[in-house]
N, C-alpha and C positions, 0 to 999 in steps of 0.2 A: 632202378625203379623201386618205388615204394611198395610195401606189402599190400597196400590198398589196391594196387593194380592187379593183384592176383585174385581178388574177390570177384564173385559173379557180377555180371553187368546188371544194372537196375534200369527201370524205365527212365529215370531221370538222367541216365548217361547218354541217352539217344536224343537226336541222331548223332552217331559218331562222325568224326571228321578225319581228314587226311592232311598231314603235314609232311610232304616229301614221301618217304617210305614208312612213316609212322602213322598208325591209326590211333586216334585220340578220342577220349570221352568229351562230353560237353565242357567240363572244367579244364580241359587241356592236358589231362594226365594221359600219357601214352599207355595203350593197352596191348599193342602188338607192333612188330616190325615186319614188313613184307620184303620180298626180294627186290622189288622195284616200285616206283611210284604208280605205274599203271595197275599193278596187282593190288596195291594198297587201296586204290580207288574202287576196284572191283569188289574186294572184300568188304570195304565199308558200305558200298551200295547194297550188297547182299544182306549184311547185318541190319542195315536200316530198313530194308524191305521186310525182312522177317519180323522185326520188332513192330513195324507199322501194321502188319497183318495180325500179329498177336494182339496189339492194342485194339484194332478194329473188332476182332473176335470178342474181346473182353467187353466192349461196349454193346455189341449186338446180343450178347447172352442175357 
């Protein structure tokens, strides 16, 4: 993995996606590997929900 994958996620990286067991940013760069595809989907969904909530809070402030 590139050193860029170790940097904090930015709003432009969302929504994250899943490719098998890999969780990837919008540009396709992997950011994490899960134990199995179902867990990868759950993690990605949670990350996307948190970011959506954060973005919503930013607009409502």
